[in-house]
N, C-alpha and C positions, 0 to 999 in steps of 0.2 A: 773242772780242777781240779786240784795243785794241794801237793803237804807244801809246806811250806813255812818261812820265821816272818813276821813285820812286827817291829822293834824301833822304840824311839822314845820320846818323849807325849805327852799326853799336851791335846792343844785347845785346853782350856778344859770344862768339863761335862762325862759325860749325856746324855740323857735318853730317861725313861718315853717312850714315845705309847699310843693306839694303835691298834691299824683298823684300820679305815670300816673290819666288824666291828668296832666298838669289842671285842671280847681278848685278842692278844700282846701281848704286850712284848716291848720290843727298846730293845737296848745301840744307843748310837753311837760313835764315837770321832774323834780324828785325832791323830799320829799323826807328830814331824820325824821320820823317818831322818833317820844320818845322813841321806842323800838329799833330803832339804825339800823331798819332798810329803807329799798332803798324804796323808791313807783315812779313806775315811771308812770305816769298820762299823757291819753290824751284829748283833746280836740274837738271838729268839730264845735264846736260851737263859735261863732266869739263874743262876747259879752263877754265866760269865758275866752277866748284864751286872748283876749285886757287883764283883770284884769291879769291874771299871768302873760303876756307880763310885766307888771307898776309893780311884783315884784323884785326884789334883788336878792343875796347870799345873804343868812341868814335871811331872811327875813317870819315874822310867816303866816302860812295858813294852813288857815282851811275848805277842803271842802267837808261838807255834798250835798251827791246825789246819789241819783238812779246809780250800777256801775256795772260791767263786772269783774270776779279777770280769769286770766289764770293764767298757772301752771307757775311755773320758769324756765329757762332753762333745769334744768336735771331732770322735768317730776310732779317734786315734786308737791301738792296744797296752792296758798301761803295765811290758812285763817287770815280772822284779831287775830292780837295775844289778847289779853288781859293780863293790867297793871302784874294782880298773874299767869301771864304762867309759 
């Protein structure tokens, strides 16, 4: 886990989904960062999910939060990128 901030614009609208157990709801969204990367966001918190659901495609968003980073599909890590990289 790291403390960080993801900011950019909504890429499409957020979607609510139901877990495999059929009971737990979670929200997913795609954020287009200023670096050009698309970041997948998943929250299991109702309050955060409702806030994401209230945003439309292109709306600005900033998510300061403790987060976990998973590798990309090709197995490469996806660390935050500084503007000077």
